[in-house]
C-alpha positions as CSV (number, residue, x, y, z in Angstrom):
1,X,12.2,-12.7,-11.1
2,X,11.2,-11.6,-7.5
3,X,8.4,-9.2,-7.1
4,X,9.6,-5.7,-6.2
5,X,7.3,-5.3,-3.2
6,X,5.8,-8.0,-0.8
7,X,4.0,-6.0,1.9
8,X,1.6,-3.2,0.7
9,X,-0.3,-0.7,2.6
10,X,-3.2,1.7,1.6
11,X,-4.4,4.6,3.7
12,X,-8.1,4.1,3.1
13,X,-10.9,6.7,3.7
14,X,-14.4,7.1,2.3
15,X,-13.5,9.7,-0.4
16,X,-14.9,9.5,-4.0
17,X,-11.7,7.7,-5.1
18,X,-11.6,5.2,-2.3
19,X,-13.0,2.2,-4.3
20,X,-10.6,2.9,-7.2
21,X,-7.6,3.0,-4.8
22,X,-8.8,-0.2,-3.1
23,X,-9.2,-1.9,-6.5
24,X,-5.7,-0.9,-7.6
25,X,-4.3,-2.0,-4.3
26,X,-6.1,-5.4,-4.6
27,X,-4.7,-5.8,-8.2
28,X,-1.2,-5.1,-7.1
29,X,-1.6,-7.5,-4.1
30,X,-2.5,-10.2,-6.6
31,X,0.0,-9.2,-9.1
32,X,3.0,-9.4,-6.6
33,X,1.4,-12.2,-4.4
34,X,1.8,-9.7,-1.6
35,X,0.2,-8.9,1.7
36,X,-2.1,-5.9,1.9
37,X,-2.6,-3.7,5.0
38,X,-5.3,-1.1,5.1
39,X,-4.9,1.9,7.4
40,X,-7.8,4.1,8.6
41,X,-7.0,7.1,10.6
42,X,-10.0,8.0,12.6
43,X,-12.4,6.8,15.4
44,X,-13.5,3.2,15.2
45,X,-17.2,2.8,15.6
46,X,-19.6,0.0,14.6
47,X,-21.0,2.2,11.8
48,X,-17.7,3.1,10.3
49,X,-16.5,-0.6,10.6
50,X,-19.6,-1.8,8.8
51,X,-19.2,0.7,6.0
52,X,-15.6,-0.3,5.7
53,X,-16.4,-4.0,5.4
54,X,-19.2,-3.3,2.8
55,X,-16.7,-1.2,0.7
56,X,-14.2,-4.1,0.8
57,X,-16.8,-6.7,-0.1
58,X,-18.0,-4.5,-3.1
59,X,-14.6,-5.0,-4.8
60,X,-14.1,-8.6,-3.7
61,X,-11.9,-8.1,-0.6
62,X,-12.6,-9.3,2.9
63,X,-10.8,-9.0,6.2
64,X,-9.5,-12.5,6.4
65,X,-7.6,-11.7,3.1
66,X,-6.4,-8.2,4.1
67,X,-5.4,-6.7,7.5
68,X,-7.1,-3.5,8.7
69,X,-5.4,-1.2,11.4
70,X,-7.0,1.7,13.0
71,X,-5.3,4.8,14.4
72,X,-6.0,8.1,16.0
73,X,-3.8,11.4,15.7
74,X,-2.1,13.3,13.0
75,X,-2.8,11.3,9.8
76,X,0.7,11.5,8.4
77,X,2.3,10.5,11.7
78,X,-0.1,7.6,12.1
79,X,0.5,6.3,8.6
80,X,4.3,6.6,9.0
81,X,4.3,4.8,12.3
82,X,2.0,2.0,11.1
83,X,4.1,1.4,7.9
84,X,7.3,1.3,9.9
85,X,5.9,-1.0,12.6
86,X,4.6,-3.4,10.0
87,X,7.7,-3.2,7.7
88,X,5.7,-2.1,4.8
89,X,7.5,-2.1,1.4
90,X,5.0,0.0,-0.6
91,X,2.4,2.6,0.6
92,X,-0.3,3.5,-1.9
93,X,-2.0,6.9,-2.0
94,X,-4.1,8.9,-4.4
95,X,-4.1,12.4,-5.8
96,X,-7.0,14.2,-7.5
97,X,-6.5,16.5,-10.5
98,X,-8.2,19.8,-10.4
99,X,-7.8,22.7,-12.7
100,X,-4.5,21.4,-14.2
101,X,-2.9,21.1,-10.8
102,X,-2.7,18.3,-8.3
103,X,-4.7,18.6,-5.1
104,X,-3.4,16.0,-2.7
105,X,-5.8,13.5,-1.4
106,X,-6.0,15.0,2.0
107,X,-4.1,18.3,1.6
108,X,-0.8,18.5,3.4
109,X,-0.9,14.8,4.4
110,X,0.2,13.5,1.1
111,X,2.8,16.2,0.8
112,X,4.3,15.2,4.1
113,X,4.5,11.6,3.0
114,X,6.1,12.5,-0.3
115,X,8.8,14.6,1.3
116,X,9.6,12.0,3.9
117,X,8.0,8.7,3.0
118,X,8.3,5.8,5.5
119,X,8.8,3.3,2.7
120,X,8.5,3.3,-1.1
121,X,5.4,5.3,-2.1
122,X,3.0,5.0,-5.2
123,X,0.9,8.1,-5.8
124,X,-1.9,7.6,-8.2
125,X,-3.1,10.6,-10.1
126,X,-6.9,10.8,-10.6
127,X,-7.6,7.2,-9.6
128,X,-10.5,5.6,-11.6
129,X,-12.4,2.3,-11.3
130,X,-10.8,1.1,-14.6
131,X,-7.8,-1.1,-14.2
132,X,-4.5,0.9,-14.4
133,X,-2.1,0.0,-17.2
134,X,1.5,1.1,-17.0
135,X,2.6,0.7,-20.6
136,X,5.0,3.6,-20.6
137,X,7.3,3.9,-17.5
138,X,10.0,6.6,-17.0
139,X,12.7,6.4,-14.4
140,X,15.2,9.1,-13.3
141,X,18.9,8.0,-13.4
142,X,21.2,9.8,-10.9
143,X,24.1,7.4,-10.6
144,X,24.0,8.2,-6.8
145,X,24.0,5.4,-4.2
146,X,20.2,5.0,-4.4
147,X,20.2,4.6,-8.1
148,X,20.8,0.8,-8.6
149,X,17.9,-0.1,-6.2
150,X,15.7,2.4,-7.8
151,X,16.3,1.2,-11.3
152,X,16.3,-2.5,-10.3
153,X,12.8,-2.1,-8.7
154,X,11.7,-0.2,-11.8
155,X,12.6,-3.1,-14.0
156,X,11.0,-5.7,-11.7
157,X,7.8,-3.6,-11.5
158,X,7.8,-3.3,-15.3
159,X,8.3,-7.1,-15.6
160,X,5.3,-8.0,-13.5
161,X,3.2,-5.3,-15.3
162,X,4.2,-6.5,-18.8
163,X,5.2,-2.9,-19.6
164,X,5.9,-2.1,-23.2
165,X,8.7,0.3,-22.8
166,X,10.9,1.9,-20.2
167,X,12.6,5.4,-20.6
168,X,15.6,6.1,-18.4
169,X,16.1,9.8,-18.0
170,X,19.4,11.3,-17.0
171,X,19.4,15.0,-16.2
172,X,22.7,16.8,-16.1
173,X,24.4,20.2,-15.9
174,X,27.9,21.4,-16.9
175,X,29.4,23.9,-14.5
176,X,30.5,27.0,-16.3
177,X,28.5,26.3,-19.4
178,X,26.2,29.2,-19.1
179,X,29.0,31.6,-18.4
180,X,30.8,30.3,-21.5
181,X,27.8,31.2,-23.6
182,X,27.8,34.8,-22.3
183,X,31.5,35.0,-22.9
184,X,31.1,34.8,-26.7
185,X,31.1,31.1,-27.5
186,X,29.3,30.6,-30.7
187,X,25.9,29.0,-30.9
188,X,27.2,26.2,-33.1
189,X,30.0,25.4,-30.7
190,X,27.6,25.5,-27.8
191,X,25.2,23.1,-29.5
192,X,28.1,20.9,-30.6
193,X,29.2,20.7,-27.0
194,X,25.7,19.9,-25.7
195,X,25.4,17.1,-28.2
196,X,28.8,15.6,-27.2
197,X,27.7,15.8,-23.5
198,X,24.4,14.1,-24.2
199,X,26.1,11.3,-26.0
200,X,28.5,10.8,-23.0
201,X,25.6,10.7,-20.6
202,X,23.7,8.1,-22.8
203,X,27.0,6.0,-23.0
204,X,27.2,6.1,-19.1
205,X,23.6,4.8,-18.9
206,X,24.4,1.9,-21.3
207,X,27.4,1.0,-19.0
208,X,25.2,1.2,-16.0
209,X,22.6,-1.2,-17.5
210,X,25.4,-3.6,-18.5
211,X,27.1,-3.5,-15.1
212,X,23.8,-4.3,-13.2
213,X,22.5,-6.9,-15.7
214,X,19.4,-4.8,-16.4
215,X,18.9,-5.6,-20.1
216,X,15.6,-7.3,-20.5
217,X,13.1,-8.1,-23.3
218,X,11.4,-4.7,-22.6
219,X,12.1,-1.8,-25.0
220,X,14.5,0.6,-23.3
221,X,14.9,4.3,-24.3
222,X,17.8,6.3,-23.0
223,X,17.2,10.1,-22.7
224,X,19.8,12.6,-21.4
225,X,18.4,16.1,-20.7
226,X,20.5,19.2,-20.1
227,X,19.0,21.6,-17.6
228,X,17.5,21.9,-14.1
229,X,17.2,18.6,-12.3
230,X,13.5,17.7,-11.6
231,X,12.2,20.4,-14.0
232,X,13.4,18.9,-17.2
233,X,12.3,15.3,-16.3
234,X,8.9,16.5,-15.3
235,X,8.3,18.3,-18.6
236,X,9.7,15.3,-20.6
237,X,7.5,12.8,-18.8
238,X,4.5,15.0,-19.4
239,X,5.3,15.3,-23.2
240,X,5.8,11.6,-23.5
241,X,2.4,11.0,-21.8
242,X,3.9,8.4,-19.5
243,X,1.9,6.3,-17.2
244,X,4.3,6.2,-14.4
245,X,7.4,8.1,-13.3
246,X,9.8,6.4,-10.9
247,X,12.2,8.4,-8.8
248,X,14.3,7.8,-5.6
249,X,12.6,9.1,-2.4
250,X,14.1,12.3,-1.0
251,X,16.9,11.9,1.5
252,X,15.7,11.6,5.1
253,X,17.3,15.0,6.0
254,X,17.4,17.6,3.2
255,X,20.5,19.7,2.9
256,X,20.4,23.3,4.0
257,X,20.4,24.5,0.3
258,X,17.3,22.3,-0.2
259,X,15.5,24.2,2.5
260,X,16.3,27.6,1.1
261,X,15.6,26.6,-2.5
262,X,13.4,23.9,-4.1
263,X,14.7,20.3,-3.9
264,X,14.7,18.6,-7.3
265,X,11.6,16.5,-6.4
266,X,9.6,19.7,-5.5
267,X,9.3,20.5,-9.2
268,X,7.6,17.1,-9.6
269,X,5.4,17.4,-6.5
270,X,4.1,20.8,-7.6
271,X,2.1,19.2,-10.5
272,X,2.5,15.5,-11.0
273,X,3.0,14.6,-14.7
274,X,1.5,11.2,-14.1
275,X,1.3,8.7,-11.3
276,X,4.6,8.6,-9.2
277,X,6.5,5.8,-7.7
278,X,9.1,6.9,-5.1
279,X,11.6,4.2,-4.2
280,X,12.9,4.2,-0.7
281,X,16.4,2.7,-0.3
282,X,17.0,-0.5,1.5
C-alpha cells in the first residue's frame, strides 16, 4: 500500500511546541518515507539560522536530510505560496489548548490555513514531546465527490500508523422531519423513523466500503448521526476520545449561505475535539 503523503511541510517557529512539532514531522517523514520541507516566516539572520540548526540537531534532524525555506510577508500567504510552489501533499501545524478552547498556534494564521488550506493539513492539538499514537481515528463520510479520496487516504494513513480502529461518521438530516414532529407525529413513530433512517445510512456506508475496496484488517465502526452537520460529529468524536478526526478540506470558494451562516467545518474549528486531518482533493 502506498503512503498517503510523500511531500510534507512544517511551518516552524521557536514557540514552546516547536520541538514537539518537529519530532512529529520527523516521525511522519520516516513513517511515509517522505520528503520534509521546513518553512520559517521571518528575517533570515546568522543568529536565527544557528538557533534553527541547533533545534533540528536536538531531535536528530539536519539540513542535508530536510529542506528549509525562508520567507517574508504575511505568514499565511507565505506558507500557502511555498506549499503550492513545492507541491506539498501535507502541511503540519500545531494548536495549543487553553481553558477548554483552542488557541491557534499564531492566532488567525492557522484559521486562515484551515479555511483555505493549500494542501492537506494536519493540525495537532497540544503537541507534546512524547510520540503521538493514532489508535482511534474518526472520519466524516459525506458521499460527495471528495469523499472517496478522503476515506482512501484515511485508510492508508491508518495502515501505516497501525491504527486499532476507524470510525466512519455519516451525518444526515431529513427535510420536513422537524415539521412533522410539531404536526403531531407520535414520539414512538418519530423514533422508529429515525432508527430506520440510521440503518439506511449505515447500509449506504457498507456499500461505499465495498465499492471502493476499503475493507481491511482494521476494525471498522459505522455511525450514522441525525442532526446538524459538523456539530454532531464534533460531539461524537469528543465523547469517543478519538486521537484523530479526518474531514475533507473546505471548498475553495464557500457558498453565499456559508458566508452568512457557519459552514459545517466551523463547528469543528471553534474547539477541536482532537487532532484534525483535513484532506485536500486531488
